C-alpha positions in Angstrom: -0.1 0.0 -0.1 2.9 2.4 0.8 4.2 1.7 -2.7 0.8 2.7 -4.1 0.8 6.0 -2.1 4.4 6.7 -3.0 4.0 6.1 -6.9 0.8 8.1 -6.9 2.5 11.0 -5.2 5.6 10.7 -7.3 3.7 10.5 -10.7 1.3 13.3 -9.8 4.1 15.4 -8.4 6.2 15.1 -11.6 3.4 16.3 -13.9 2.7 18.9 -11.5 6.3 20.2 -11.3 6.6 20.1 -15.2 3.4 22.3 -15.4 4.4 24.6 -12.6 7.8 25.3 -14.3 6.3 25.3 -17.8 3.6 28.0 -17.1 5.4 29.9 -14.2 2.2 32.0 -13.4 2.2 34.6 -10.6 0.2 34.0 -7.4 -2.7 36.1 -6.3 -0.6 38.3 -4.2 1.7 39.3 -7.1 -1.3 39.8 -9.5 -3.3 42.0 -7.0 -0.2 44.3 -6.7 -1.1 45.6 -10.1 -4.6 46.7 -8.9 -4.2 48.9 -5.8 -7.9 49.7 -5.6 -8.7 46.0 -5.2 -8.1 44.5 -1.7 -6.8 40.9 -1.4 -8.0 39.2 1.7 -4.9 38.0 3.6 -4.7 35.7 6.5 -2.2 37.0 9.1 0.7 34.8 9.8 0.7 33.2 6.4 3.9 33.5 4.3 2.9 34.7 0.8 4.4 33.1 -2.1 4.7 35.1 -5.5 5.5 32.6 -8.2 4.8 29.1 -9.6 1.1 29.2 -8.8 -0.4 26.9 -11.6 -1.2 24.1 -10.5 -1.7 23.9 -6.8 0.8 21.3 -5.2 -1.1 21.1 -2.0 -4.4 20.5 -3.8 -2.8 17.7 -5.6 -1.3 16.2 -2.4 -4.8 16.3 -0.7 -6.5 14.7 -3.6 -3.6 12.0 -4.0 -3.9 10.9 -0.4 -7.6 10.8 0.0 -8.2 9.3 -3.6 -5.7 6.5 -2.6 -7.6 5.8 0.6 -10.9 5.8 -1.2 -9.6 3.5 -3.8 -8.2 0.9 -1.4 -11.3 1.1 0.6 -13.6 0.7 -2.4 -11.6 -2.2 -3.7 -11.5 -4.0 -0.3 -15.3 -3.3 -0.1 -16.0 -4.9 -3.5 -13.7 -7.9 -3.1 -14.2 -8.9 0.6 -17.6 -7.6 1.4 -19.6 -8.9 -1.5 -22.2 -10.1 0.9 -22.2 -7.0 3.0 -25.4 -5.7 4.3 -27.1 -2.3 3.6 -25.6 -0.6 6.5 -22.0 -1.6 5.7 -22.3 -0.5 2.1 -23.7 2.9 3.3 -20.9 3.5 5.8 -18.3 2.6 3.2 -19.9 4.8 0.6 -20.2 7.6 3.1 -16.5 7.1 4.2 -15.4 7.5 0.5 -17.6 10.6 0.0 -16.2 12.1 3.2 -12.8 11.5 2.1 -13.3 13.2 -1.2 -15.1 16.2 0.7 -12.0 16.6 3.0 -9.8 16.7 -0.1 -11.8 19.4 -1.7 -11.8 21.4 1.7 -8.0 21.1 1.9 -7.8 22.3 -1.7 -10.2 25.1 -1.2 -8.1 26.2 1.9 -5.3 27.2 -0.7 -7.8 29.7 -2.2 -9.0 30.9 1.2 -5.4 31.7 2.2 -5.0 33.6 -1.0 -2.1 31.3 -2.2 -3.8 30.2 -5.4 -6.5 31.0 -7.9 -9.3 28.6 -8.2 -7.8 27.4 -11.6 -4.7 26.5 -10.0 -6.5 24.4 -7.3 -8.8 22.9 -10.0 -5.9 21.7 -12.1 -3.9 20.4 -8.9 -7.0 18.5 -7.8 -7.4 16.9 -11.2 -3.8 15.7 -11.3 -4.2 14.5 -7.7 -7.3 12.5 -8.4 -6.1 11.1 -11.8 -2.7 10.1 -10.9 -3.7 7.4 -8.2 -6.6 6.2 -10.4 -4.2 5.5 -13.3 -1.6 3.9 -10.9 -4.3 1.9 -9.3 -5.8 0.9 -12.8 -2.5 -0.3 -14.2 -1.1 -1.8 -11.1 -4.0 -3.1 -9.2 -3.0 -6.9 -9.2 0.4 -5.9 -7.9 -0.8 -3.3 -5.3 -3.2 -5.7 -3.8 -0.7 -8.5 -3.9 1.7 -6.4 -1.9 -1.1 -5.4 0.5 -1.8 -8.9 1.3 1.6 -9.7 2.2 
């Protein structure tokens, strides 16, 4: 399972870093300096960054972690709990939904802290969601075999 998390984070992180350095977009604090009549809400005590805004690495990391957890939970649910009752199915589905909501809240915090624009967070979230899905899809047999050992 650790290998699955690591591969998901590494693959998503590689794509993310390539895009960050390819686009090199300014962060909100740098953009809003050009518009002195507009006030950017800042949270006291947060160090503001000025470059490499797109895509959000934190949003990607939130989604990688919670998507990995949801995929493993769903896979174990489908394989081991084929005869699970309604309550068990409901709890597992609710748990997966809560994980994805937590990832979205973590990603939203980057906009709330004025570190990223919504587009940065959306792209980071997509990368963070897709990379574990692809790793899981192509390596499902090996991932589950390692998990049983």
